[in-house]
C-alpha positions in Angstrom: 114.8 125.4 11.5 111.1 124.5 10.9 108.8 122.6 13.2 108.3 118.9 12.5 104.9 117.7 13.7 103.4 114.2 13.8 99.8 113.6 13.0 97.4 110.8 12.0 96.3 111.4 8.4 92.7 110.7 9.8 92.9 113.7 12.1 91.5 117.0 10.9 93.9 119.4 9.2 94.9 122.7 10.7 96.5 125.8 9.3 99.5 125.1 11.7 100.4 121.9 9.7 102.4 123.6 7.0 103.4 121.1 4.4 101.6 117.9 5.0 103.6 114.8 4.0 102.1 111.3 4.1 105.1 109.0 4.9 103.3 105.6 4.6 103.9 103.3 1.6 100.2 102.4 1.5 97.4 104.9 1.0 95.2 105.0 4.1 92.0 102.9 4.1 88.7 104.6 3.7 90.3 108.0 3.1 89.8 110.0 -0.1 92.7 112.0 -1.5 90.6 115.1 -1.1 89.6 114.4 2.5 93.3 113.6 3.4 94.5 117.0 2.4 98.1 115.6 1.6 100.5 117.9 -0.1 103.1 115.2 -0.6 103.1 111.5 -0.6 106.6 110.3 0.1 106.3 106.5 -0.2 109.9 105.9 -0.5 110.7 106.9 3.0 108.5 104.3 4.4 109.5 101.0 5.8 109.8 98.1 3.4 106.8 95.9 3.2 108.7 93.1 4.9 109.6 95.3 7.8 106.3 96.7 8.1 104.5 93.3 8.2 107.1 92.0 10.8 106.6 95.0 13.1 102.8 94.6 12.8 102.6 97.7 15.2 103.6 95.4 18.1 104.9 97.7 20.9 107.2 94.9 22.2 109.0 94.9 18.7 109.3 98.7 18.7 113.0 98.8 19.7 114.0 96.5 17.1 111.8 98.1 14.5 113.5 101.5 15.1 116.8 99.9 14.7 115.9 97.9 11.4 114.0 100.9 10.0 116.9 103.3 10.5 119.1 100.8 8.9 117.0 100.6 5.8 116.0 104.2 5.6 116.8 105.2 2.0 118.5 108.5 2.8 119.9 108.8 -0.7 116.3 108.6 -2.3 114.5 111.5 -3.8 111.8 111.4 -1.3 114.3 111.6 1.6 116.0 114.6 0.0 112.7 116.2 -0.5 111.8 115.7 3.1 115.2 116.9 4.3 114.8 120.0 2.1 111.3 120.7 3.6 112.6 120.5 7.1 115.6 122.7 6.2 113.2 125.4 4.7 112.3 126.5 8.4 108.7 126.2 7.7 106.4 123.8 9.5 106.2 120.2 8.2 103.7 117.6 9.3 104.5 113.9 8.9 101.2 112.1 8.4 100.9 108.4 9.2 97.8 106.0 9.3 98.8 103.9 12.3 96.4 104.1 15.4 99.3 103.9 17.8 100.8 107.5 17.8 104.0 106.5 19.7 105.0 103.5 17.8 105.1 104.2 14.0 107.5 105.0 11.2 106.8 108.8 11.3 108.2 108.9 14.9 111.5 107.3 13.6 111.6 109.8 10.7 111.2 112.7 13.0 113.8 111.4 15.3 116.3 111.0 12.4 115.5 114.5 10.9 115.8 116.1 14.2 119.2 114.3 14.9 120.4 115.5 11.5 119.7 119.1 12.3 120.8 119.0 15.9 117.3 118.7 17.3 116.2 117.0 20.4 113.8 114.1 20.9 110.4 113.6 19.6 107.4 115.7 20.7 104.0 114.6 19.5 102.1 117.6 18.2 98.6 117.7 16.6 97.8 120.1 13.9 96.6 120.4 9.2 97.0 121.2 5.5 97.9 123.8 3.0 95.5 123.9 0.1 98.1 124.8 -2.5 100.9 122.6 -3.5 104.3 122.9 -5.0 105.9 120.3 -7.0 109.2 119.2 -5.4 111.6 117.0 -7.2 111.0 113.3 -6.7 107.9 113.6 -4.7 104.4 112.8 -5.7 102.4 116.1 -5.4 98.7 115.8 -4.5 96.5 118.6 -5.9 93.6 120.0 -4.0 90.5 121.4 -5.7 
């Protein structure tokens, strides 16, 4: 099974990142698509706008956010299936997020869910960056790099 890493989209890319997948519904502020070095933008696995606004990155709401997000996670969406297949490919996958709080964000919940589905253990924060070439995966928005 492949390694799942978590990383802020604003952090430098690294060759160890493998496939870089942005898992936020909104594009990160002040960051060009070229600078982000994102391979896939999987909007449909992000929390709903209502849940995102309610949470507002408040650590005191984290336990409830995790529960609500897991309940609304669209595991039958094409983006979820793309993400699941990437993880099953046994190649590194880096889940990118824009939040400043690296411990309380939707990418942490996604990693927990993906790790649980493949029999993995808890979340381990790893920092790493992008592949320059991209492959079009069904249902995902592919970002091309020049």
